[in-house]
C-alpha positions, -999 to +999 in steps of 0.1 A: +000+000+000+015+033-010+015+066+011-014+082-007-035+050-004-028+049+035-036+085+037-068+081+018-077+052+043-068+073+074-090+102+060-119+078+057-115+067+093-112+101+107-143+115+089-164+101+115-144+111+145-153+138+169-146+174+155-123+184+183-103+152+180-097+152+143-087+179+118-104+159+091-136+155+111-135+192+118-134+200+081-163+176+074-184+192+100-178+227+085-188+214+050-179+211+014-174+249+008-148+250+035-131+220+022-131+233-014-118+268-001-091+251+018-080+231-012-079+264-031-058+282-004-033+253-005-031+255-042-022+292-040+002+286-012+019+259-034+022+284-063+037+310-039+062+285-027+071+275-062+076+310-073+094+325-042+097+299-015+124+274-005+125+240-018+113+228+017+083+252+016+074+239-018+076+202-006+054+211+026+028+230+005+026+204-020+019+177+008-008+201+023-024+203-013-024+165-018-039+161+017-067+186+012-074+171-023-079+137-008-102+152+019-123+168-008-125+136-030-136+117+001-163+141+008-176+138-027-173+100-026-146+099-053-120+072-046-083+083-054-082+053-077-105+070-100-082+099-103-053+074-109-073+057-136-079+089-154-042+097-153-034+063-167-060+068-193-043+100-204-008+084-203+010+085-236-013+112-249+002+146-257-012+172-232-020+195-262-041+167-279-058+158-247-068+194-241-080+198-276-103+166-273-118+180-242-127+212-260-144+194-289 
């Protein structure tokens, strides 16, 4: 089991915990808009770290971004395996060609 799969499992377990005892449960209690906003904040912080932060800051913000993505996917009932399957489907396809196909 890889790190992201273990993290997805941990998030699933903590979603039902008491809000004060689990950050994941507290996010769930606050609702989808808060989860989505937190993912957006982490995305922006990752961009800032990439542009003007240290390597360590970029690594940390990237980890936060992935964590919050997994929390949001769990809330929407989307297993991470579906995201991986979509990436696998796109593998070997030019990014430009893939974007053009979505626009058609």
